[in-house]
C-alpha positions in Angstrom: -8.8 30.9 -26.4 -8.0 30.2 -22.8 -10.7 32.4 -21.4 -9.6 35.4 -23.4 -11.8 38.5 -23.1 -13.7 39.5 -26.3 -11.9 42.8 -26.8 -8.5 41.0 -26.6 -9.3 38.4 -29.3 -9.2 40.9 -32.2 -5.4 41.4 -32.0 -4.8 37.7 -31.3 -6.9 36.5 -34.2 -5.1 38.9 -36.6 -1.7 37.5 -35.6 -2.9 33.9 -35.7 -4.4 34.4 -39.2 -1.0 35.7 -40.4 0.9 32.7 -38.9 -1.7 30.1 -39.8 -4.4 28.6 -37.5 -3.1 25.7 -35.4 -4.2 25.0 -31.8 -0.7 25.0 -30.3 0.1 28.2 -32.1 -3.1 29.8 -30.8 -2.0 29.1 -27.2 1.5 30.4 -27.8 0.3 33.6 -29.4 -2.2 34.1 -26.6 0.5 33.6 -24.0 3.0 35.9 -25.7 0.4 38.6 -26.1 -0.7 38.2 -22.4 3.0 38.8 -21.3 3.4 41.8 -23.6 0.1 43.2 -22.3 1.1 42.7 -18.7 4.4 44.5 -19.3 2.6 47.3 -21.2 0.1 47.9 -18.4 2.9 47.8 -15.8 5.2 50.3 -17.5 4.0 53.0 -15.0 5.4 50.7 -12.3 8.6 49.8 -14.1 9.7 53.3 -15.0 9.5 55.5 -11.8 12.6 54.2 -10.1 14.8 54.9 -13.1 13.1 58.2 -13.7 13.6 59.2 -10.1 17.4 59.1 -10.7 17.0 61.9 -13.2 15.0 64.1 -10.7 17.0 63.0 -7.6 18.8 65.3 -5.2 17.6 67.7 -2.6 16.0 66.9 0.7 16.0 63.2 1.8 12.7 61.6 2.5 13.8 60.7 6.0 15.1 64.2 6.6 18.5 62.7 7.7 16.9 61.0 10.7 18.4 57.8 12.2 17.1 54.8 13.9 18.2 53.9 17.5 21.1 51.9 16.2 22.5 54.9 14.5 21.7 53.9 10.9 19.7 56.1 8.6 16.0 55.3 8.1 16.4 55.4 4.3 19.5 57.3 3.4 20.4 60.2 1.1 19.5 58.2 -2.0 15.7 58.6 -1.4 14.7 62.3 -1.9 11.4 64.1 -2.1 12.3 65.4 -5.5 13.0 61.9 -6.7 9.8 60.5 -5.2 7.7 63.2 -6.9 9.5 63.1 -10.2 9.4 59.3 -10.4 5.7 59.1 -9.5 4.7 61.8 -12.0 6.9 60.2 -14.7 5.1 56.9 -14.4 1.7 58.6 -14.4 2.4 60.7 -17.5 3.9 57.8 -19.4 0.7 55.8 -18.5 -1.5 58.5 -19.9 0.5 58.5 -23.1 0.1 54.8 -23.3 -3.7 55.2 -22.9 -3.7 57.7 -25.7 -1.8 55.4 -28.0 -4.0 52.4 -27.4 -7.2 54.5 -27.6 -6.0 55.8 -31.0 -5.3 52.2 -32.1 -8.7 51.1 -30.8 -7.3 48.5 -28.4 -9.2 49.3 -25.2 -8.1 46.0 -23.5 -4.6 47.4 -23.4 -5.7 50.5 -21.4 -6.6 50.8 -17.7 -10.2 51.9 -17.3 -12.9 53.6 -19.3 -13.2 56.2 -16.5 -10.4 58.8 -16.9 -10.3 59.6 -13.2 -10.2 55.9 -12.4 -7.3 55.5 -14.8 -5.4 58.4 -13.2 -5.9 56.8 -9.8 -4.7 53.4 -11.0 -1.6 55.0 -12.6 -0.9 56.8 -9.3 -1.1 53.5 -7.4 1.3 51.8 -9.9 3.8 54.6 -10.0 3.7 55.6 -6.3 3.6 52.0 -5.3 6.8 51.4 -7.2 8.5 54.3 -5.4 7.1 53.0 -2.1 8.5 49.6 -2.7 11.9 51.1 -3.5 11.9 53.0 -0.3 10.7 49.9 1.6 13.7 48.0 0.1 16.1 50.7 1.3 14.5 50.6 4.7 15.1 46.9 4.9 18.6 47.1 3.6 19.5 49.7 6.2 18.1 47.5 9.0 20.3 44.5 7.9 23.4 46.8 7.5 23.6 46.6 3.7 25.3 49.8 2.5 23.8 52.1 -0.1 24.6 50.8 -3.6 25.5 47.3 -2.4 23.8 44.3 -3.9 20.7 42.8 -2.3 19.7 39.9 -4.6 16.0 39.5 -5.0 15.1 42.6 -3.0 16.8 44.9 -5.5 14.8 43.3 -8.4 11.4 43.0 -6.8 11.0 45.7 -4.1 9.1 48.0 -6.5 6.7 45.1 -7.5 6.1 44.3 -3.8 5.4 47.9 -3.0 3.0 48.2 -5.9 1.1 45.0 -4.9 0.9 46.2 -1.3 -1.1 49.1 -2.6 -2.9 47.9 -5.7 -4.3 44.6 -4.3 -6.3 45.9 -1.3 -7.3 49.2 -3.0 -7.9 48.2 -6.6 -8.4 44.4 -6.3 -11.0 44.3 -9.0 -8.7 45.9 -11.6 -5.8 43.7 -10.6 -7.8 40.5 -10.8 -9.4 41.4 -14.2 -6.1 42.4 -15.7 -3.5 40.2 -14.1 -5.2 37.0 -13.0 -8.5 36.4 -14.9 -8.4 34.1 -17.9 -5.2 34.1 -19.8 -3.9 37.1 -18.0 -2.3 35.1 -15.2 0.2 33.9 -17.8 1.1 37.5 -18.5 1.6 38.3 -14.9 3.8 35.2 -14.3 5.8 36.2 -17.4 6.2 39.7 -16.1 7.6 38.4 -12.8 10.1 36.2 -14.6 11.2 39.0 -16.9 11.5 41.8 -14.2 15.1 41.0 -13.2 16.2 41.2 -16.9 14.4 44.5 -17.4 15.7 45.9 -14.1 19.2 45.0 -15.0 18.9 46.6 -18.4 17.5 49.9 -17.0 20.3 50.0 -14.4 23.0 49.5 -17.0 21.5 52.4 -19.0 21.4 54.6 -16.0 25.0 53.7 -15.2 26.2 54.4 -18.7 24.4 57.8 -18.5 26.3 58.5 -15.3 23.1 58.7 -13.3 23.8 55.6 -11.2 26.9 54.7 -9.2 26.6 51.0 -9.9 25.1 49.0 -12.8 22.7 47.0 -10.6 
């Protein structure tokens, strides 16, 4: 099945048997599962920016400093409390996910057999997301986009870019094995396509909860 790893085939075969065994159906099921798996593994990257809003406030990461042109380096929206809270939220949620999939005996939907390696990967995903968000704010300040104003493309993908900047050089083997190898590249492409929709949904929820000033 499209280069699917052995541990991954159990879940796929179960679904295919329920639906009936047909070659096109096999590939569709494999692709859908790959997308769902990519989303699942990247939840620790997807959650931190939304969680940071709940912990936000306090001292800004840039300590109020400005660039030579008078604009803030990041702005008041990026605080140390939000950075720590967002990163820890992603890591804790990732550990809960590992517990769930371990209990269900689906190791291919976890991160690494080594618990310390897992914690490190979760840190890179969660902190990388926050790093990308701060990088996005830094770029927006440089091109004079006000805090809260739309920046299409950058708003939706800054956290992914930040995560890739960290995870690819530091944990390339993990990234390749879980996001590129075999059928998994389909999952990663699907994740990229779906990110704007998930980003929009999370921001609307935050806006409705009164934690965000704008719903984007």
